[in-house]
N, C-alpha and C positions, 0 to 999 in steps of 0.2 A: 492490565486496562490501555485495551485497544482502542478506543474511543474516549473523547470528551461530550458529553450533552449539554448542550445550552439550550434550554426547552426543549423546544420537540425537534429540533435539532442536533444530529450528532456526526463529532468530526472527529477523523481520525488524528492521533495523536503526534506526526508527522507533519502536519497540516496545519496542527495549533501552535508546535516549535518555529514552523515558517509564519506565521502570523504573529507571533509574538517577540521573535527576534526582530519583524518589520516594525510593528510599537516601539522597542527599547531604541534600537536604530533611529527614530522618528524621531522619540522624545532627546535624546541624547545628541542629534543634530541643530534641535529647534534650540537643546540650553546652550552645547558651544554657540548659536552663531550667534543668541541673542543681542549681542551687544555690537556685532558690524550689520546687526539686521539681515544675516544673508540664514536662512531656513535653507536645509536640502531637502524637504518633505517630497519636493516635486522629482528631484531626479533620483532620489533614495526610491520611489514609486518607479521608475520609470525603469530603473539599473533592475531591480527585480521581474521585470515583465521581458527584459533583456534576456536575463539568466534565467528564466522560463524557456522563453524562444526558443534559445541556442540548446536547452537541454533535450527538450522533444527533439529539434532536429537531429540532436548525437543519436538519441535513440531511436527513432524511424530508419537513421542513416545505417544502423547498424544491424537493425531488425528488418532494411528493407523488404526481404522475400516475405513476408507478410502481410507487407502492405501495398506492396505493385498494383497488384489487382480488386483493389477496393483504396482508392485515392481519398476519398471522402474522411474513412477511418483515421486516415493522416491528421486532421484536425480534432477525431475524438478523444481528448484528452481524459473521457473518464475510464480509462484502463491504467491511470497510473504509470503508463509511459513514459521516464524523464531519468535522463542521465545526469547527474548533478556537477559534474567534476567541469565539463565543458562548458557549462552554464555559468558555474564560478568565475572561472577563466577569463571568460569573456567580459562579464562583470565588472569583473576589476579592472580589466585594460581600459574599459569606458569611463570606470570612476578615476582612472589616475589620470587621462587624457582629460577630462573635465576640470580637474583640478589644476592641473599642469597648464590649461590653458586660464584659468579663472582665479587668479591668487587667493581672493577675497574669500571664494570658495572652499578655497583647499583646506583648508581647517576642520569646519565642523563638517565638511561630507566624508574627509578621511578617516577622521575617531568615528563620527555615526558610521563608516561603514565598516572599519574593524568591530568597533561593538557587536555590530550585526552580526556579522560572519561568526564572529568569538563566539556569539550564543548560540547561535543556531549549530554549529559545529562540534560543541562540548553539551546541546542540549541533545543531539543526534546522535553521538558517541554514551552519552549516561544510557538514554532508550536504547539500544543495540546490546550494550551490554543487561539492561534490565532482560528484554526479550529471551539473548542470548541463555539466562539464568532460569526461563521457563520450563518446566518439564510438562510430558502429553499426562494428563487428570489420568486419575483411578477414579473412573465411573461406569457405571451400568446400565446399558442403552437395551434398547432393543432393535433385531432388523426388520427389513418389512414383512416378513410372515410372525410377526408375534413373536419369536423366542429371544430371549433373553443374550446379550452377549457384554464381553468388559470390554471396554475401549482398550486398556491394556495389554490384550491380548494379540494388537495389533502392531506392537514393536517388534522391533528384531529387523526393519529396513526401512530406508525413507519412507515419508508418511506424509499426505496431503490429505488434510481434513478440510471439505467444504461447509459452513453452516450456510443453509438455504430453505428454503419456503416457496410452498406453489402459488402464494400470491404474490411473490416480487417478482419484478419486471425486466429489472437486470439479473437476478436469478434464472430465470426463465432465457435470458438469454446467450448467458455464459455458461447453461448447460451444454450445448453442442460442444462447446472450446474443452471444457473438462473430459467428456462422454472421448471424444477423439486422444489425447492426453491419454484417458485412463486406456485405452486399446493398442498405444502405439508404445507408451512407456509401462512394460512388463519387466524392470528391475523398481517401479515407485509404487507402493499402494495408497490407491486412492479410495477416498471413506466420503459417502454423504449423508450427514446427519444429518436429517430435515427438525426442524425448529416449531415444534407445537404443532402440528399434523398427526390425522391416523394414518391406517395399513392403506385405504379402503381411498382415500384420496390422493393419495400421492400415486399409489399403481394407476389411478384413472389417469393420471397427467402423465405419467412415466408413459403410456400407451398409447394416449391421444399425441402424445410428441412424437412418440415412434423413436420414445431413446431405451437402449440397452444400457441398464448399468448395473454394475456389481458392488457388493457393500455399499448398499442404502442400509443408513441404521434412521432409526426413530429415538427423537429427542422432545418429547410432548412436556415436558414441564421448564424446556429451554433451556436446563440446567449448564449446559457445556458455554452456551452464550453468555450466561452471565457470569461463569468461569472464570474464562478465562480474559472479562471486561468489557466485550465487544456487546451493544444494542445496536448494531447495525447489520444489515443482510444486502448481499452476501458478505462473507467471510471467511479464507482461506489461513488455511494454516499449512504451514511446512515444518515436517518435523524430520531429526537425523535419525538414523537405527537405532542409538540408544536412548531415543524419546527425547533430546531435548530441541525445546523449540528453533528454527535457524532463522524466520521470517515468516510474517503477514500479510496479507494484502486485504484492505476493505472495499469495495466496491467491485463492479463488473471487469472481470479478466478479457481479453483479449487473447489470442494467439502467442501475440507478440508480449504480451507481461508475463502468458504464464510461462512462453519459454525461458524468458530472463530467469524466473523465478526456480523454474528446473533447475537451469543451471548453476544456480548459489546452491541448489539442495545437493545437485552432483560435485560440486567442487571442494564442498563440507564432507560429505563419503569419503571423496578420491585422499582426505587429510587426515 
């Protein structure tokens, strides 16, 4: 399962874990501080903002080559470009400083912060373990000429599977990014699995957009998205040569976020 649906809204599991940890930390801080009437809710929310800001800055600094020609893309956090540990360190340091300055706030904030970080950490560890245990599905699809293909036939090398549709704006925006990577990364196989559309519609879109893609596959019933537990598009899945899922990305990929995901995939291959 990659998404959690709340009505028409589909949230990525890591986002749900983050929001759940914030809620748990807030409730803990309120409970611990109720006698002294010191509720650290405001401080916890500010610490989360600081953590996200620093995590984003760390990501942009590491992949500055992809951002320097387009400064506005720095604030476009839709690509999911964050490095967690610098943000975590910054939030902890600021929380400790606030606790040191305010004696009455120290206990509720300290316990709430501990609960929030531990719940987030263990939740992500469990999620990562679950994701690492997921295998490439055995599923029959069709290529864009209508010929049957088996998904498992593409295993044997690092594999990137992009679930997309022509009606999906973020899918259309990220397609040139993936096309560039497909042309550049000869040791990685890219599959573009369209969800629910026909050959004619797909081929017209590719021709109009001027995209030359290899390995465009058709999943007319959207079965692959259902199988991996994602109701959101675009969804990108990363598998190692053994067919084991290494990571996933929900939402639009930028050059920087795709570069980071491919680095993880190559590290897995090297191990």
